[in-house]
N, C-alpha and C positions, 0 to 999 in steps of 0.2 A: 585591509581588504575591502573591496567594494561590497556594498549591500547585495548586489546581484550574485556575486561570487559566494558570499556567505549563505544566501538563500539556497543556492544550487548544492552546496556542500551539505547543508541541513537536510534538504529533500533527498539527496542520494542516501544519507544515513537512515532517514526515515524509511525509505523504500527497502533497504537491506534488512532492517529490523522487522518490518512488516512481513516481508516475504519469508524470513526465517521463522517467524511466529506462525504464519499460516501453515507452513510445512510441519512444524513441531505440533501444533495443536490439532491438526487434522490427520497426522500420521502419514504424510505424503512426502515425496521427494522434493528437494529444492526446485528442481526443474519444473515439476507439476505446479508448485506454488507460484513460480515465476510466470508460468503460462496463465494461471488463474488471475494473478494480479495484473499483468500487462494486457490481458484480454478483457479487463473490466472497465466499466464506466467510472468507477472510483479512481482508477489510476489517472484518467484523463482529468478529473476534477482536481486531484492532487497536483498534477503537472501544471494545470492552468491556474491554480490557486483559487478556485471557485469557493466562495463562502468561507474563505480561510480555513478550509477543512484540513489542510496540510499541518495545522498546529495542534490537531488532536493527537492523543496518545495512540501509538501503533496498535495496541491491543483493542482499543475502542474502534479504530479503523477496521481492523480484522473482523470484529463483530458486525459492524455496519455492512461490510462486504458480504458476509455470510447471510445476513438478513435480507439485503436488498437484491443480491444476485446469486441466489442459491443454486441456480442451474449450472453455474461454473464449477461447482464442486462435485458434479455427477460424473 
């Protein structure tokens, strides 16, 4: 597999785990968690690979999201 394909597969798995964790840890639906994640600045950073943030653990990323963009959880 090409590096780009592997990176895409990794990122998709990361997003799935992150969204599921956001839903579970906040007692919300997957749909709401998806809305929070895809409406966040963090999702753009992960997608663009800014600061290699996409290599952090999904639980750490969920914590970062809640700390930096708490308004999305209201």
